[in-house]
Structures are given as structure tokens and as C-alpha cells.
Backbone as CSV, one residue per row, in Angstrom:
resi,resn,N_x,N_y,N_z,CA_x,CA_y,CA_z,C_x,C_y,C_z
1,MET,-32.873,-0.780,-32.073,-33.345,-2.006,-31.432,-34.102,-1.657,-30.160
2,SER,-35.093,-2.450,-29.857,-35.872,-2.233,-28.641,-36.048,-3.552,-27.910
3,ASP,-36.209,-3.452,-26.589,-36.423,-4.616,-25.733,-35.312,-5.651,-25.931
4,VAL,-34.092,-5.247,-25.565,-32.924,-6.111,-25.726,-32.833,-7.066,-24.545
5,LEU,-32.625,-8.353,-24.838,-32.504,-9.375,-23.805,-31.132,-10.024,-23.892
6,ALA,-30.553,-10.341,-22.747,-29.269,-11.043,-22.692,-29.418,-12.242,-21.777
7,TYR,-28.954,-13.409,-22.230,-29.093,-14.642,-21.477,-27.713,-15.233,-21.183
8,ARG,-27.650,-15.989,-20.109,-26.429,-16.720,-19.743,-26.714,-18.213,-19.845
9,ALA,-25.991,-18.901,-20.726,-26.182,-20.329,-20.938,-25.195,-21.105,-20.081
10,VAL,-25.707,-21.945,-19.195,-24.873,-22.764,-18.325,-24.706,-24.134,-18.973
11,PRO,-23.462,-24.650,-19.085,-23.278,-25.990,-19.672,-24.057,-27.053,-18.898
12,GLU,-24.572,-28.019,-19.633,-25.325,-29.146,-19.067,-26.557,-28.674,-18.303
13,ALA,-27.124,-27.563,-18.724,-28.358,-27.062,-18.104,-29.280,-26.594,-19.213
14,VAL,-30.535,-26.916,-19.091,-31.507,-26.560,-20.123,-32.052,-25.163,-19.887
15,GLU,-32.243,-24.795,-18.647,-32.855,-23.506,-18.325,-31.888,-22.363,-18.605
16,LEU,-32.365,-21.340,-19.302,-31.580,-20.145,-19.588,-31.991,-19.040,-18.622
17,LYS,-30.999,-18.400,-18.020,-31.263,-17.327,-17.072,-31.105,-15.976,-17.753
18,GLN,-32.103,-15.145,-17.585,-32.068,-13.803,-18.169,-31.215,-12.906,-17.273
19,VAL,-30.020,-12.528,-17.755,-29.078,-11.773,-16.940,-29.463,-10.306,-16.874
20,VAL,-29.763,-9.704,-18.011,-30.102,-8.283,-18.048,-31.133,-8.051,-19.143
21,ARG,-31.991,-7.093,-18.908,-33.010,-6.715,-19.888,-33.026,-5.200,-19.997
22,LEU,-32.849,-4.692,-21.224,-32.790,-3.257,-21.478,-34.004,-2.812,-22.273
23,ALA,-34.292,-1.521,-22.186,-35.387,-0.962,-22.969,-35.020,-0.838,-24.439
24,GLY,-33.736,-0.865,-24.768,-33.287,-0.761,-26.152,-31.801,-0.484,-26.207
25,ALA,-31.273,-0.440,-27.420,-29.850,-0.162,-27.608,-29.636,0.367,-29.014
26,ASP,-28.577,1.135,-29.186,-28.225,1.649,-30.510,-26.719,1.824,-30.599
27,ALA,-26.208,1.760,-31.815,-24.781,1.949,-32.077,-24.614,2.675,-33.401
28,VAL,-23.682,3.606,-33.445,-23.439,4.414,-34.637,-21.946,4.399,-34.943
29,LEU,-21.597,4.115,-36.204,-20.222,4.187,-36.689,-20.138,5.302,-37.722
30,THR,-19.270,6.264,-37.483,-19.077,7.375,-38.408,-17.712,7.213,-39.065
31,ILE,-17.724,6.837,-40.354,-16.495,6.577,-41.101,-16.215,7.765,-42.017
32,PRO,-14.974,8.237,-42.086,-14.647,9.346,-42.997,-15.014,9.007,-44.439
33,THR,-15.595,9.971,-45.137,-16.079,9.733,-46.496,-14.955,9.389,-47.453
34,PHE,-13.786,9.982,-47.273,-12.699,9.757,-48.234,-12.130,8.345,-48.176
35,LEU,-12.558,7.523,-47.204,-12.107,6.137,-47.147,-12.975,5.201,-47.983
36,PHE,-14.098,5.690,-48.480,-14.965,4.872,-49.317,-14.407,4.795,-50.738
37,PRO,-14.763,3.745,-51.478,-14.278,3.634,-52.867,-14.759,4.804,-53.730
38,HIS,-13.934,5.178,-54.702,-14.225,6.239,-55.665,-14.363,7.608,-55.009
39,HIS,-13.702,7.798,-53.878,-13.673,9.109,-53.220,-12.230,9.573,-53.021
40,GLU,-11.349,9.141,-53.904,-9.941,9.504,-53.787,-9.703,10.994,-53.999
41,HIS,-10.602,11.635,-54.724,-10.399,13.055,-55.035,-10.566,13.955,-53.815
42,ILE,-11.165,13.451,-52.736,-11.308,14.265,-51.524,-10.380,13.771,-50.414
43,PHE,-9.423,12.924,-50.761,-8.478,12.433,-49.759,-7.633,13.597,-49.249
44,PRO,-7.489,13.762,-47.931,-6.774,14.926,-47.389,-5.283,14.884,-47.722
45,VAL,-4.727,16.065,-47.943,-3.302,16.195,-48.241,-2.509,16.118,-46.938
46,LYS,-1.373,15.451,-46.986,-0.535,15.332,-45.801,0.098,16.672,-45.456
47,ARG,0.040,17.046,-44.184,0.572,18.328,-43.736,2.102,18.331,-43.802
48,THR,2.644,19.475,-44.185,4.094,19.631,-44.244,4.649,19.952,-42.855
49,ASP,5.971,19.880,-42.738,6.618,20.199,-41.462,6.394,21.657,-41.073
50,PHE,6.351,22.537,-42.064,6.126,23.954,-41.769,4.715,24.183,-41.229
51,GLN,3.731,23.520,-41.822,2.355,23.661,-41.339,2.210,23.101,-39.922
52,LEU,2.863,21.990,-39.652,2.817,21.431,-38.300,3.490,22.358,-37.299
53,MET,4.573,23.021,-37.691,5.249,23.959,-36.806,4.355,25.160,-36.513
54,GLU,3.629,25.642,-37.525,2.693,26.746,-37.308,1.587,26.343,-36.333
55,MET,1.070,25.132,-36.477,0.046,24.656,-35.543,0.597,24.573,-34.124
56,GLU,1.832,24.110,-33.976,2.443,24.008,-32.653,2.615,25.374,-32.006
57,GLU,3.005,26.373,-32.788,3.146,27.728,-32.258,1.792,28.299,-31.861
58,ALA,0.759,28.016,-32.649,-0.584,28.501,-32.317,-1.095,27.863,-31.030
59,ILE,-0.757,26.603,-30.797,-1.175,25.927,-29.566,-0.490,26.547,-28.358
60,LYS,0.770,26.935,-28.503,1.494,27.553,-27.390,0.870,28.886,-26.983
61,LEU,0.279,29.597,-27.944,-0.329,30.896,-27.636,-1.586,30.755,-26.785
62,ILE,-2.283,29.637,-26.892,-3.530,29.432,-26.130,-3.339,28.338,-25.079
63,ALA,-2.121,28.156,-24.601,-1.825,27.094,-23.636,-2.623,27.290,-22.350
64,GLY,-3.076,26.183,-21.769,-3.830,26.232,-20.525,-5.322,26.384,-20.689
65,THR,-5.833,26.337,-21.903,-7.261,26.490,-22.167,-7.814,25.184,-22.738
66,PRO,-9.144,24.980,-22.658,-9.723,23.774,-23.266,-9.485,23.688,-24.769
67,LYS,-9.483,24.845,-25.442,-9.221,24.852,-26.878,-7.823,24.330,-27.192
68,ALA,-6.883,24.603,-26.288,-5.511,24.132,-26.500,-5.455,22.607,-26.471
69,ARG,-6.221,21.985,-25.579,-6.240,20.522,-25.520,-6.845,19.930,-26.792
70,GLN,-7.913,20.547,-27.285,-8.509,20.072,-28.532,-7.538,20.223,-29.697
71,ALA,-6.883,21.387,-29.761,-5.930,21.627,-30.846,-4.735,20.686,-30.758
72,LEU,-4.293,20.370,-29.534,-3.164,19.458,-29.366,-3.524,18.046,-29.836
73,LYS,-4.749,17.621,-29.561,-5.189,16.306,-30.027,-5.238,16.253,-31.547
74,GLU,-5.734,17.323,-32.159,-5.777,17.388,-33.620,-4.367,17.431,-34.205
75,TYR,-3.474,18.145,-33.532,-2.084,18.237,-33.987,-1.401,16.867,-33.953
76,GLU,-1.612,16.113,-32.879,-1.017,14.784,-32.780,-1.558,13.857,-33.866
77,LYS,-2.843,13.995,-34.169,-3.438,13.148,-35.207,-2.866,13.473,-36.584
78,LEU,-2.699,14.766,-36.889,-2.130,15.158,-38.177,-0.651,14.797,-38.270
79,LYS,0.057,14.901,-37.150,1.481,14.566,-37.149,1.699,13.080,-37.428
80,LYS,0.813,12.228,-36.901,0.910,10.788,-37.149,0.271,10.383,-38.469
81,ASP,-0.339,11.332,-39.174,-1.042,11.072,-40.435,-2.138,10.033,-40.214
82,GLU,-3.057,10.381,-39.328,-4.154,9.491,-38.979,-5.490,10.189,-39.158
83,ALA,-6.503,9.385,-39.445,-7.892,9.826,-39.394,-8.568,9.051,-38.266
84,SER,-9.819,9.353,-38.005,-10.500,8.687,-36.892,-11.896,8.259,-37.305
85,MET,-12.282,7.086,-36.831,-13.638,6.576,-37.002,-14.352,6.718,-35.664
86,HIS,-15.447,7.426,-35.654,-16.172,7.689,-34.411,-17.133,6.537,-34.122
87,VAL,-17.059,6.012,-32.907,-17.902,4.901,-32.469,-18.744,5.364,-31.292
88,SER,-20.032,5.097,-31.359,-20.944,5.491,-30.288,-21.940,4.359,-30.053
89,ALA,-22.025,3.888,-28.817,-22.954,2.813,-28.455,-23.660,3.193,-27.161
90,HIS,-24.981,3.006,-27.127,-25.776,3.406,-25.967,-26.791,2.317,-25.627
91,ALA,-27.038,2.164,-24.348,-28.100,1.296,-23.843,-29.208,2.175,-23.283
92,HIS,-30.443,1.854,-23.629,-31.589,2.653,-23.204,-32.121,2.139,-21.869
93,LEU,-32.315,3.047,-20.954,-32.850,2.713,-19.637,-34.362,2.862,-19.642
94,PRO,-35.081,2.204,-18.712,-34.612,1.449,-17.536,-34.084,0.059,-17.894
95,ALA,-33.415,-0.558,-16.903,-32.818,-1.878,-17.086,-33.159,-2.767,-15.903
96,GLN,-33.261,-4.060,-16.179,-33.518,-5.052,-15.137,-32.354,-6.038,-15.099
97,PHE,-31.904,-6.388,-13.890,-30.734,-7.249,-13.721,-31.100,-8.473,-12.894
98,HIS,-30.493,-9.608,-13.242,-30.678,-10.838,-12.469,-29.769,-10.807,-11.245
99,GLN,-30.179,-11.514,-10.201,-29.408,-11.520,-8.962,-28.018,-12.126,-9.157
100,ASP,-27.883,-13.095,-10.066,-26.562,-13.691,-10.325,-25.586,-12.653,-10.862
101,LEU,-26.074,-11.765,-11.718,-25.215,-10.709,-12.249,-24.796,-9.745,-11.149
102,LEU,-25.718,-9.419,-10.256,-25.386,-8.521,-9.145,-24.343,-9.157,-8.229
103,ASN,-24.489,-10.459,-7.962,-23.491,-11.153,-7.139,-22.125,-11.162,-7.816
104,PHE,-22.130,-11.303,-9.142,-20.870,-11.302,-9.886,-20.182,-9.942,-9.793
105,VAL,-20.949,-8.869,-9.939,-20.377,-7.520,-9.835,-19.820,-7.279,-8.436
106,ALA,-20.576,-7.684,-7.414,-20.098,-7.510,-6.039,-18.818,-8.304,-5.790
107,ALA,-18.719,-9.506,-6.378,-17.508,-10.316,-6.208,-16.301,-9.656,-6.872
108,ILE,-16.517,-9.024,-8.025,-15.412,-8.331,-8.703,-14.924,-7.161,-7.862
109,VAL,-15.853,-6.384,-7.311,-15.461,-5.246,-6.474,-14.698,-5.724,-5.246
110,LYS,-15.184,-6.810,-4.636,-14.508,-7.349,-3.452,-13.106,-7.849,-3.798
111,ALA,-12.962,-8.532,-4.942,-11.644,-9.026,-5.356,-10.677,-7.878,-5.597
112,THR,-11.181,-6.777,-6.133,-10.327,-5.606,-6.343,-9.814,-5.068,-5.017
113,LYS,-10.682,-5.026,-4.012,-10.267,-4.569,-2.683,-9.220,-5.504,-2.075
114,VAL,-9.400,-6.815,-2.271,-8.442,-7.781,-1.728,-7.075,-7.606,-2.378
115,ILE,-7.052,-7.377,-3.683,-5.780,-7.170,-4.384,-5.086,-5.922,-3.865
116,GLU,-5.853,-4.851,-3.625,-5.258,-3.624,-3.100,-4.667,-3.845,-1.711
117,SER,-5.375,-4.585,-0.853,-4.858,-4.841,0.494,-3.614,-5.725,0.453
118,ASP,-3.595,-6.727,-0.442,-2.403,-7.570,-0.580,-1.210,-6.760,-1.065
119,LYS,-1.457,-5.831,-1.962,-0.362,-4.999,-2.474,0.222,-4.130,-1.373
120,SER,-0.646,-3.522,-0.551,-0.152,-2.693,0.550,0.607,-3.535,1.575
121,PHE,0.152,-4.784,1.811,0.855,-5.666,2.750,2.250,-6.004,2.237
122,GLU,2.379,-6.287,0.943,3.688,-6.610,0.372,4.626,-5.411,0.441
123,GLU,4.102,-4.202,0.191,4.938,-3.012,0.280,5.449,-2.803,1.704
124,ALA,4.580,-3.005,2.700,5.010,-2.868,4.094,6.044,-3.930,4.453
125,LYS,5.897,-5.132,3.918,6.858,-6.201,4.180,8.233,-5.856,3.618
126,VAL,8.264,-5.274,2.424,9.540,-4.879,1.815,10.206,-3.782,2.631
127,LEU,9.419,-2.821,3.111,9.989,-1.744,3.929,10.583,-2.286,5.223
128,ARG,9.892,-3.228,5.873,10.429,-3.828,7.100,11.735,-4.567,6.830
129,GLU,11.810,-5.257,5.699,13.035,-5.985,5.361,14.195,-5.027,5.112
130,LEU,13.909,-3.904,4.441,14.965,-2.915,4.202,15.472,-2.316,5.513
131,LYS,14.558,-2.029,6.442,14.979,-1.495,7.738,15.831,-2.508,8.498
132,ARG,15.448,-3.783,8.427,16.211,-4.814,9.136,17.617,-4.941,8.563
133,VAL,17.735,-4.898,7.229,19.051,-5.020,6.597,19.934,-3.832,6.936
134,SER,19.349,-2.621,6.918,20.136,-1.430,7.245,20.603,-1.454,8.703
135,ALA,19.735,-1.933,9.616,20.134,-2.024,11.024,21.242,-3.054,11.218
136,ALA,21.157,-4.175,10.512,22.191,-5.209,10.625,23.528,-4.714,10.091
137,SER,23.505,-3.969,8.987,24.758,-3.432,8.446,25.369,-2.416,9.397
138,GLY,24.543,-1.628,10.106,25.059,-0.671,11.079,25.740,-1.360,12.244
139,ASP,25.155,-2.480,12.728,25.778,-3.233,13.825,27.114,-3.841,13.403
140,SER,27.197,-4.320,12.163,28.459,-4.910,11.692,29.554,-3.872,11.590
141,ASP,29.196,-2.634,11.197,30.195,-1.566,11.132,30.747,-1.246,12.518
142,VAL,29.874,-1.206,13.522,30.318,-0.922,14.892,31.251,-2.013,15.392
143,ASP,30.906,-3.290,15.088,31.763,-4.396,15.519,33.131,-4.346,14.853
144,SER,33.190,-3.955,13.582,34.478,-3.882,12.890,35.353,-2.788,13.469
145,VAL,34.765,-1.643,13.814,35.535,-0.562,14.424,36.074,-0.989,15.779
146,ALA,35.263,-1.710,16.564,35.713,-2.181,17.875,36.862,-3.168,17.736
147,SER,36.804,-4.027,16.708,37.890,-4.992,16.511,39.186,-4.305,16.133
148,VAL,39.112,-3.231,15.336,40.317,-2.482,14.972,40.931,-1.834,16.196
149,ASP,40.085,-1.290,17.065,40.598,-0.657,18.276,41.289,-1.674,19.178
150,THR,40.759,-2.873,19.275,41.361,-3.878,20.160,42.699,-4.363,19.636
151,THR,42.863,-4.414,18.330,44.151,-4.865,17.781,45.240,-3.836,17.938
152,THR,44.888,-2.563,18.048,45.903,-1.513,18.183,46.439,-1.402,19.596
153,THR,45.708,-1.909,20.572,46.181,-1.869,21.974,47.044,-3.091,22.220
154,THR,48.354,-2.906,22.270,49.287,-4.038,22.399,49.598,-4.379,23.842
155,ASN,49.542,-3.393,24.755,49.960,-3.639,26.136,48.951,-4.483,26.891
156,THR,47.669,-4.164,26.752,46.622,-4.850,27.527,45.737,-5.647,26.585
157,ASN,46.344,-6.466,25.808,45.596,-7.192,24.772,44.664,-8.225,25.395
158,ASP,45.178,-9.022,26.328,44.367,-10.084,26.916,43.223,-9.527,27.743
159,THR,43.527,-8.473,28.537,42.491,-7.876,29.383,41.376,-7.276,28.538
160,THR,41.749,-6.568,27.477,40.746,-5.928,26.612,39.873,-6.967,25.929
161,THR,40.505,-8.064,25.498,39.743,-9.123,24.835,38.715,-9.723,25.783
162,THR,39.123,-9.926,27.050,38.199,-10.496,28.033,37.031,-9.559,28.296
163,VAL,37.330,-8.258,28.456,36.269,-7.279,28.720,35.314,-7.188,27.543
164,ASN,35.892,-7.164,26.330,35.038,-7.058,25.142,34.153,-8.284,24.980
165,SER,34.723,-9.470,25.290,33.915,-10.682,25.175,32.781,-10.678,26.189
166,ASP,33.064,-10.188,27.423,31.996,-10.099,28.422,30.909,-9.133,27.967
167,LYS,31.324,-7.980,27.461,30.332,-7.009,26.985,29.538,-7.564,25.808
168,GLY,30.246,-8.261,24.907,29.540,-8.830,23.758,28.518,-9.862,24.184
169,PHE,28.855,-10.709,25.189,27.918,-11.720,25.658,26.704,-11.076,26.321
170,LYS,26.974,-10.010,27.140,25.859,-9.307,27.784,24.959,-8.639,26.747
171,ASN,25.578,-8.021,25.737,24.777,-7.401,24.678,23.953,-8.439,23.922
172,PHE,24.556,-9.618,23.715,23.825,-10.682,23.032,22.598,-11.107,23.829
173,LEU,22.777,-11.301,25.159,21.637,-11.674,25.997,20.575,-10.587,26.011
174,LYS,21.026,-9.319,26.026,20.073,-8.208,26.035,19.263,-8.179,24.735
175,LYS,19.962,-8.420,23.619,19.259,-8.421,22.334,18.265,-9.568,22.243
176,VAL,18.660,-10.742,22.771,17.741,-11.885,22.750,16.498,-11.591,23.569
177,ASP,16.711,-11.014,24.785,15.580,-10.670,25.646,14.679,-9.648,24.969
178,THR,15.300,-8.612,24.387,14.518,-7.576,23.692,13.781,-8.156,22.492
179,GLY,14.443,-9.086,21.787,13.805,-9.693,20.621,12.569,-10.478,20.989
180,PHE,12.638,-11.256,22.108,11.463,-12.006,22.549,10.327,-11.067,22.943
181,LYS,10.674,-9.985,23.628,9.633,-9.029,24.027,8.988,-8.387,22.806
182,ASP,9.827,-7.973,21.837,9.284,-7.361,20.621,8.435,-8.352,19.839
183,ALA,8.885,-9.607,19.790,8.130,-10.617,19.049,6.760,-10.840,19.665
184,SER,6.710,-10.939,21.007,5.419,-11.144,21.663,4.508,-9.942,21.468
185,ALA,5.097,-8.732,21.559,4.290,-7.525,21.360,3.765,-7.451,19.933
186,LYS,4.646,-7.785,18.951,4.211,-7.756,17.556,3.149,-8.809,17.284
187,THR,3.256,-9.950,17.960,2.246,-10.990,17.784,0.884,-10.516,18.268
188,MET,0.860,-9.865,19.428,-0.402,-9.341,19.948,-0.980,-8.284,19.022
189,VAL,-0.105,-7.395,18.530,-0.583,-6.356,17.607,-1.121,-6.982,16.328
190,GLY,-0.416,-8.013,15.829,-0.878,-8.686,14.618,-2.222,-9.357,14.806
191,MET,-2.439,-9.967,15.982,-3.729,-10.597,16.254,-4.838,-9.556,16.313
192,ARG,-4.539,-8.409,16.939,-5.551,-7.340,16.981,-5.878,-6.854,15.569
193,LYS,-4.818,-6.660,14.748,-5.052,-6.188,13.381,-5.829,-7.208,12.565
194,ALA,-5.541,-8.503,12.776,-6.270,-9.539,12.046,-7.751,-9.512,12.391
195,GLY,-8.053,-9.342,13.694,-9.456,-9.234,14.089,-10.123,-8.012,13.506
196,ALA,-9.397,-6.883,13.516,-9.959,-5.657,12.948,-10.179,-5.801,11.452
197,ASN,-9.230,-6.470,10.746,-9.386,-6.666,9.309,-10.564,-7.574,8.995
198,THR,-10.794,-8.583,9.842,-11.936,-9.470,9.629,-13.250,-8.711,9.760
199,VAL,-13.351,-7.895,10.807,-14.561,-7.081,10.984,-14.719,-6.104,9.831
200,SER,-13.592,-5.505,9.394,-13.652,-4.559,8.282,-14.090,-5.242,6.998
201,ALA,-13.602,-6.478,6.755,-13.992,-7.207,5.551,-15.482,-7.515,5.549
202,MET,-16.020,-7.914,6.725,-17.452,-8.177,6.812,-18.251,-6.916,6.553
203,ALA,-17.773,-5.788,7.100,-18.463,-4.519,6.873,-18.385,-4.121,5.410
204,ASN,-17.221,-4.374,4.765,-17.074,-4.044,3.356,-18.009,-4.878,2.494
205,ASP,-18.191,-6.161,2.821,-19.124,-7.008,2.077,-20.534,-6.448,2.136
206,ARG,-20.967,-6.062,3.315,-22.307,-5.484,3.456,-22.405,-4.160,2.714
207,TRP,-21.338,-3.361,2.782,-21.356,-2.065,2.105,-21.399,-2.238,0.590
208,ILE,-20.621,-3.204,0.052,-20.613,-3.449,-1.389,-21.976,-3.937,-1.858
209,ALA,-22.575,-4.879,-1.116,-23.894,-5.388,-1.490,-24.941,-4.283,-1.449
210,SER,-24.869,-3.429,-0.427,-25.819,-2.323,-0.328,-25.645,-1.338,-1.473
211,LEU,-24.391,-1.036,-1.821,-24.135,-0.088,-2.907,-24.629,-0.618,-4.245
212,VAL,-24.337,-1.891,-4.549,-24.798,-2.489,-5.804,-26.318,-2.513,-5.856
213,GLY,-26.961,-2.836,-4.729,-28.420,-2.837,-4.697,-29.022,-1.466,-4.950
214,LYS,-28.441,-0.426,-4.354,-28.952,0.932,-4.568,-28.822,1.354,-6.027
215,ILE,-27.672,1.049,-6.632,-27.451,1.449,-8.027,-28.428,0.739,-8.958
216,THR,-28.630,-0.563,-8.752,-29.537,-1.305,-9.630,-30.982,-0.851,-9.461
217,ARG,-31.380,-0.523,-8.245,-32.748,-0.032,-8.042,-32.973,1.288,-8.765
218,LYS,-31.954,2.134,-8.773,-32.080,3.402,-9.496,-32.117,3.176,-11.008
219,LEU,-31.314,2.208,-11.507,-31.310,1.926,-12.942,-32.631,1.323,-13.404
220,GLU,-33.340,0.634,-12.513,-34.625,0.048,-12.879,-35.721,1.097,-13.008
221,LYS,-35.475,2.307,-12.491,-36.463,3.383,-12.575,-35.999,4.551,-13.438
222,ALA,-34.714,4.613,-13.728,-34.166,5.767,-14.444,-34.598,5.754,-15.905
223,GLN,-34.615,6.943,-16.503,-34.914,7.121,-17.915,-33.715,7.798,-18.579
224,GLY,-33.411,7.368,-19.788,-32.294,7.984,-20.494,-31.427,6.940,-21.173
225,GLU,-30.152,7.273,-21.348,-29.221,6.398,-22.048,-27.893,6.328,-21.298
226,VAL,-27.268,5.179,-21.371,-25.932,4.971,-20.810,-25.092,4.305,-21.890
227,GLY,-23.899,4.850,-22.145,-23.095,4.261,-23.209,-21.705,4.829,-23.279
228,TYR,-21.064,4.579,-24.409,-19.678,4.987,-24.635,-19.570,5.610,-26.011
229,SER,-18.719,6.611,-26.106,-18.466,7.285,-27.373,-16.982,7.612,-27.452
230,GLY,-16.350,7.278,-28.568,-14.923,7.538,-28.710,-14.471,7.411,-30.151
231,ASP,-13.199,7.705,-30.379,-12.612,7.677,-31.717,-11.635,6.514,-31.837
232,VAL,-11.669,5.857,-32.991,-10.740,4.772,-33.307,-9.766,5.292,-34.359
233,PRO,-8.456,5.367,-34.062,-7.501,5.912,-35.037,-7.319,4.983,-36.237
234,ILE,-7.170,5.594,-37.416,-6.940,4.858,-38.662,-5.721,5.463,-39.343
235,ALA,-4.670,4.681,-39.521,-3.464,5.157,-40.201,-3.741,5.319,-41.693
236,LEU,-3.273,6.421,-42.265,-3.555,6.742,-43.666,-2.410,6.401,-44.607
237,ASP,-1.343,5.822,-44.115,-0.176,5.564,-44.970,-0.519,4.649,-46.140
238,LYS,-1.110,3.502,-45.861,-1.380,2.540,-46.936,-2.439,3.066,-47.903
239,TYR,-3.425,3.810,-47.392,-4.429,4.398,-48.276,-3.811,5.490,-49.142
240,ARG,-2.899,6.247,-48.570,-2.281,7.340,-49.315,-1.427,6.805,-50.470
241,VAL,-0.682,5.741,-50.233,0.135,5.147,-51.297,-0.747,4.614,-52.418
242,ARG,-1.855,4.006,-52.071,-2.742,3.446,-53.088,-3.436,4.536,-53.887
243,HIS,-3.858,5.614,-53.231,-4.567,6.681,-53.927,-3.642,7.488,-54.813
244,GLU,-2.415,7.715,-54.377,-1.498,8.524,-55.176,-1.077,7.817,-56.454
245,SER,-1.175,6.491,-56.495,-0.822,5.756,-57.707,-1.928,5.787,-58.751
246,LEU,-3.147,6.172,-58.348,-4.272,6.231,-59.275,-4.379,7.607,-59.909
247,THR,-4.961,7.653,-61.095,-5.172,8.917,-61.802,-6.479,9.534,-61.334
248,LYS,-6.424,10.768,-60.899,-7.613,11.451,-60.410,-8.362,12.094,-61.573
249,ILE,-9.681,11.888,-61.585,-10.510,12.486,-62.628,-10.714,13.961,-62.356
250,LEU,-10.983,14.296,-61.085,-11.196,15.689,-60.712,-9.925,16.244,-60.092
251,PRO,-9.695,17.562,-60.232,-8.498,18.171,-59.652,-8.592,18.220,-58.137
């Protein structure tokens, strides 16, 4: 195919906007021959456990090499009794893009950044909560030990209770004072961080728009192909049962 056009249809609008225009496109599907009708005589035989064990030992001998990764992939495919259909699709450059598409891509990138920042904020919030709970449990342990000590002193029970209550009240006032100071300090720090995050977000918007613009300008002048190529696994169990029930003409 050549001169591929893609349009975006907006509901209740007559005008069609050309989103992207390519110099061409192609797609190739490579299907194993033995999956076609009347090709049962070339259907591959299922590997035995001994053959799979030999393959596994051979892979161990070449461990750590690129060949080992290829052999391991083939071993996994044979172990699962699978074949693969190869799919390859390419778009021919240069390409032209509409501004709406560029804005959409920039919005997706920005949303991804926002999700990452929200995730980091939630993780920090959980850590602060865990620290607060651990500190509170430590204070309760200290108070319980102090109460046990006061009950064991029988001679000066009233005096000890009065002293402990005075100390507890003073500690309470000290904690309240410290808490207000920490709260005000944290508020100021939070306001500074909010301002810094706002400036950073504005800078990120400009950076994302600039990056998308640079990439599209290069794609409008580049020559070549951009695409994807991969394998689609096909289980052979049902085909194997059907083929084995038929009489083969050739050995």
C-alpha cells in the first residue's frame, strides 16, 4: 500500500480531520506450512522427555551467550508443544501528523508523569503513617513501664503519683508546643514544595511539547520504515489430535 491516510471522525461534525499521513504501509503473516489443509504428512513430531532433557543439558553448556537465549526460547516452545506465526507490520516514512494528534500524545505523556508523582506521594504518606504508629507504640510502652514502677512503691505512693502527674502534664504541654512548631514548619515546607512542583509542572509541559515537536519534525523528513515484528504462539494439541486420527498417504 502507498500513500496511507488516517482520519478522525468527530460526532455531529461534517469535516474530517486528517490525523496522520504515511508514505505507505505493509504487513506480512508467515504461517507454518503444516497448518494448511492436506499437509498433515509434514506435521512435526512431538518431542519426548528424553529429547527435551538433552536440549536442556545442551543449553546449560552454552549458558550466558546469545545462542543460549535463542535455544532456551526454542526449548520452551517445544516443551509447550507450540508453533509460532510470525507477524510483521511496517509504516513507511516520511509521515505527517495533525496538531490534534500531537496534543493528544503530549497529554498522554503528561498524564503518565502525574500518575508517577501521585504514586510517589502515596508511598511517602504510608511511610509517614508507619513512623507515627511506631513512635506512638514506643510512648505507650514507656508509660506502661512507669505505671508498673509506681505501683511497686508502697511507702511513697501519694508523693510519687503527684510527681508523676506533674511530669506528665509538663511533658504534655511540651509535646503540644513542639507539635505546633513542627506543624507550622511543615506547612511552610509544604507551601515551598507546592510552588516548586507548580514551576516544575510548567517546565515539564514545555519540555514535553518541545520533545514531541522535535520528534515529529524528524519523522516528516526521515526515510525508512517503522514497525513491529513478533511471533504469535499457536498450540498444537488440537491439530495433533485431528491429524493423528487421519490416515497418512505418505510415510
